[in-house]
Legacy VTK file of the C-alpha trace (Angstrom):
# vtk DataFile Version 3.0
C-alpha trace
ASCII
DATASET POLYDATA
POINTS 76 float
-32.144 -18.164 12.929
-34.838 -15.820 11.366
-35.279 -14.430 7.881
-36.903 -11.165 6.856
-36.862 -9.378 3.600
-36.083 -5.700 3.631
-35.588 -2.627 1.454
-32.846 0.008 2.003
-34.071 2.756 -0.378
-31.721 5.650 0.508
-28.158 6.296 1.726
-29.791 7.315 5.051
-31.807 4.040 5.305
-28.520 2.176 4.933
-26.868 4.265 7.587
-29.602 3.756 9.997
-29.783 0.052 9.312
-25.990 -0.614 10.019
-26.353 1.875 13.137
-29.037 -0.502 14.442
-27.168 -3.792 13.710
-23.880 -2.743 15.043
-25.548 -2.402 18.518
-26.133 -6.336 18.778
-23.560 -9.022 19.309
-25.130 -11.583 16.961
-24.346 -12.122 13.334
-26.695 -10.724 10.703
-26.012 -11.408 7.027
-27.690 -9.908 3.893
-28.526 -12.052 0.849
-29.055 -10.680 -2.574
-28.919 -13.158 -5.422
-25.615 -15.187 -4.941
-24.167 -12.385 -2.740
-23.938 -12.617 1.131
-22.706 -9.579 2.938
-22.142 -8.810 6.610
-25.021 -6.331 7.712
-22.541 -4.513 9.697
-20.410 -3.493 6.573
-21.793 -0.313 4.981
-19.433 -0.883 1.994
-20.687 -4.369 1.704
-24.243 -3.304 1.726
-23.598 -0.629 -1.150
-22.193 -3.402 -3.307
-25.544 -5.079 -3.186
-28.548 -4.180 -5.832
-30.721 -1.874 -3.362
-33.461 -1.610 -5.922
-34.550 -5.003 -5.002
-35.534 -6.593 -1.767
-32.727 -8.086 0.246
-33.158 -11.028 2.553
-31.902 -10.546 6.053
-30.644 -13.577 7.955
-30.312 -13.148 11.491
-28.311 -15.858 13.574
-30.076 -15.413 16.838
-33.333 -16.608 18.355
-33.256 -13.572 20.922
-33.828 -10.787 18.549
-37.137 -9.393 19.217
-35.538 -5.936 20.166
-33.454 -5.810 17.051
-36.412 -6.706 14.869
-38.391 -3.892 16.371
-35.585 -1.531 15.754
-35.333 -2.362 12.040
-39.199 -2.594 11.500
-39.129 0.242 9.229
-37.021 -1.601 6.786
-38.821 -4.889 6.885
-41.232 -5.727 3.798
-44.224 -7.469 4.828
LINES 1 77
76 0 1 2 3 4 5 6 7 8 9 10 11 12 13 14 15 16 17 18 19 20 21 22 23 24 25 26 27 28 29 30 31 32 33 34 35 36 37 38 39 40 41 42 43 44 45 46 47 48 49 50 51 52 53 54 55 56 57 58 59 60 61 62 63 64 65 66 67 68 69 70 71 72 73 74 75
């Protein structure tokens, strides 16, 4: 399992992120405070506070291609 912090600043960011996540078979969760949502759920993401960083939890060790695809959203 890997963790990264991400920011989704706009509606288009959310759409692009969900489109990227749905290409992969492994599970990805987003954690914000006490809430955990499936990263493949656009409605779930809109239920989070998008003004703050969100923790992305990837349930796979073979996710380098995915991380490259979502790199624009990762906060360093």
